[in-house]
C-alpha positions as CSV (number, residue, x, y, z in Angstrom):
1,M,-30.7,3.1,8.0
2,K,-27.6,1.2,6.6
3,T,-28.7,0.5,2.9
4,I,-28.2,4.6,3.2
5,I,-25.2,4.2,5.1
6,I,-23.2,1.6,2.3
7,T,-24.8,4.4,-0.5
8,L,-23.1,7.1,1.2
9,K,-19.6,5.6,1.4
10,G,-19.8,4.1,-2.2
11,I,-20.7,8.2,-3.0
12,L,-17.6,8.7,-0.8
13,L,-15.5,6.1,-2.5
14,W,-16.6,7.2,-5.9
15,V,-16.2,10.8,-5.7
16,T,-12.2,10.0,-4.7
17,A,-11.9,8.3,-7.1
18,L,-13.2,10.3,-9.4
19,S,-11.4,13.7,-8.0
20,I,-7.9,11.7,-7.6
21,T,-7.9,10.7,-11.3
22,L,-8.8,13.9,-13.2
23,F,-6.3,15.9,-9.7
24,I,-3.2,13.7,-11.6
25,I,-4.3,13.3,-14.9
26,G,-4.1,17.5,-15.6
27,G,-5.6,19.2,-12.4
28,F,-2.8,20.0,-11.0
29,E,0.2,20.3,-13.7
30,S,-2.2,22.6,-16.1
31,L,-3.0,25.0,-12.5
32,L,0.8,25.5,-11.3
33,E,1.3,26.8,-14.8
34,A,-1.2,29.3,-15.3
35,E,1.0,30.4,-11.8
36,R,-3.1,30.2,-10.4
37,W,-1.5,28.8,-6.6
38,L,-4.4,29.1,-4.2
39,P,-6.5,26.5,-6.8
40,A,-4.3,23.7,-7.1
41,I,-3.1,24.0,-2.8
42,I,-7.3,23.9,-2.6
43,W,-7.7,21.1,-4.7
44,L,-3.9,18.9,-2.8
45,V,-6.1,19.5,-0.1
46,I,-9.3,18.3,-0.5
47,N,-7.1,15.4,-2.4
48,I,-6.3,13.9,0.9
49,I,-9.2,15.4,3.3
50,L,-11.7,12.6,1.2
51,G,-8.6,9.7,1.2
52,Y,-7.6,10.0,4.7
53,L,-11.9,9.9,4.9
54,C,-12.1,6.6,2.8
55,Y,-9.3,5.0,4.3
56,Y,-10.6,5.3,8.0
57,N,-14.5,4.6,6.8
58,L,-14.5,2.4,4.1
59,S,-13.3,-1.9,4.5
60,Y,-12.0,-3.5,2.2
61,R,-15.0,-6.0,1.6
62,E,-16.9,-2.4,1.1
63,C,-14.1,-0.9,-1.4
64,Y,-14.7,-5.0,-3.1
65,K,-18.8,-4.5,-2.9
66,L,-18.6,-0.5,-4.1
67,S,-16.8,-0.4,-6.3
68,G,-18.1,-2.6,-8.8
69,R,-16.1,-5.0,-9.0
70,Q,-17.6,-8.1,-7.6
71,W,-20.2,-7.6,-10.1
72,F,-18.2,-6.9,-13.0
73,E,-16.9,-10.3,-12.0
74,R,-19.7,-12.4,-12.4
75,L,-20.7,-10.3,-15.9
76,I,-17.0,-11.6,-17.5
77,R,-17.7,-15.6,-16.5
């Protein structure tokens, strides 16, 4: 049961990171330039909800493990 919860938290972390990154890189601005307000507002609300869920469901230690930083530090040593 614990591995299922950790897996779901990892999926939540990476989906949030990908969604917010795409939102910042260009999705939001292109939607506003095309005068599509509703999809831009919906995407903004989804990103706020995902960020809120990550903030309250993931501890610092879990973020460290799930982000791959621990694995990357072992790889470069």
